[in-house]
N, C-alpha and C positions, 0 to 999 in steps of 0.2 A: 612891574618888576618883582619877580618871584623871589622871596627870602629863602635862602637854602640854609638850613639848620646845621650846625657843625658844633661838636663837643669843643669848647674852649680850652679846657684843661684836662685832657685825658688821663693825667696822673692823679686828678681829683675827682673822678666820676663816683658819685656816692653809691653804695650798696646799702641795702637793708640791714641795719646793726642788729647784733643779738637781741639787744634790750628793745623795749617798745618805744620807740622815738621818731617814727617817721611821721611827717605831718601829712594829714590826709587832704588831696585836693579839694575834695567837697567842702572843706572850710570856706574856700573862695567861691567855688562853683555855686554853692547853695546861699551865698551871700551872708553865711554868719559871722565872718570876721568884720563885716560892714556894720553888725550891730554890737560889736565889743567896742568899749572906750580902750584907750592906750594902756591903762592899767590891768584891765581884764586880759587883753591880748598878751601882755607880758606875763601874767600869771599863768594863763595857759601854755605859752611857749615854755615857761619853767617847767611846769607840770609833766608836758608831753616829752620833754627831755629827761627828766629824772624818773619817770614812770618805768616800772617792770612790764613784762610781757603781758599781763592782765591790766595794765594801766593803772596800777597802784603806787603810791607813793605816801610817805607820812612825815613830811617836813613840818615843824613846829611853826606856829603863826609868827613868832618872834623871828624866827631864821628866815622865813619867806620875806616878811617885812623889811629885814635888814638887807637882804640880797637884792631885792626889787626896789629899794628906797620907797617903800610905801609905810605910812602911819597904819595903825592898828584899824582904823576907820575905813582908810583907803582899801586896805587888803580885804576887809570884811564886805565892802560893796563891790570890789572886783569878783570876789568869790560867789557873791549873791548874784551877780549878772551871769556868771558862767553856769551857775545851777540853773536859773530860769532860762537860758538858752540850751539846757540839756546837753552840755558839753562836758561837765563833771557831776559827780555825786560826792558828797562830803559827810563824814561823820568824824569829828575830832577825835584823833589827829589825821585820820586816814582820808585820802583824796582818791577818787577813781576817775581817770581820764576815760569818757564813754565814747562808744562808736557814735560818729556823728549821725544826728537825726535824719531820716530820709534816705540814708545810704543802705546799700544791699547788706553790708556787714550788720548794721543795726537792726534791720529787719529780721535777719536770719536768727540773731540772738535774743530777740524779744520773746519773753516768756509767754506762754498762752494766757495764764492768769494776769490780772492787772497787776502792775508793779506796785511795791509798796508806796505810801504816801510820803511825800517829803513834809518835814516839820517847817516851821517859819525860818528855822536856822538854815535849813537845806540839808540837815541831817537825814539819814533814812531811818523811818520808823521801824521800831521793832517788828519782826514778822514771825509768824509761828515756825516752829523748827520743822524740818522735813528730814527723811532718810537721805543718807549721802547719794544714794542712786535714784533718788525721786525726780530727777530732772533738774531744770535751772534753778538756781538758788540765788537769793538777794545777798548783797554785800553785808548785811546785818547777820544773815544766816551763816555765811561763811566765817565771820569773825566769831560767832558764837561757837561754831563747829571747831574751829582752831583753839578756842579756850578750853572747851570740854576735852579735846585731845590733850592739852598740855597738863590738864588736871590728872590725867590717868598715868 
């Protein structure tokens, strides 16, 4: 018996929102969700929901813990698991939801040079500064560029 797909709630068909919060199907197709525990999955869901168009958000650990009902240790473990799965980058207090590994989007955005090393905390290591138009920049470089513009 062939199943015919039909929209169940035409009044509620989701469109891509202005903010970056659409969940990439590759999360399931590439079995990344299978490698997350429930706390990591909850943190990831929260981060993709609140992230801007570049995948950035800056919720404080205390706020995240309270919103997700996680202790500080549970939050740290969830964050570390997402970092190890290359789903997020983190440099306190800034989170970046990353394009999923192995997806066309991630490959297209990968800089030619090796990415900055992750510290044991998962924070991006400082990278040498580049000119603004010199190509892809690391998150640390973007933050430093923003700081230098704020001082002007």
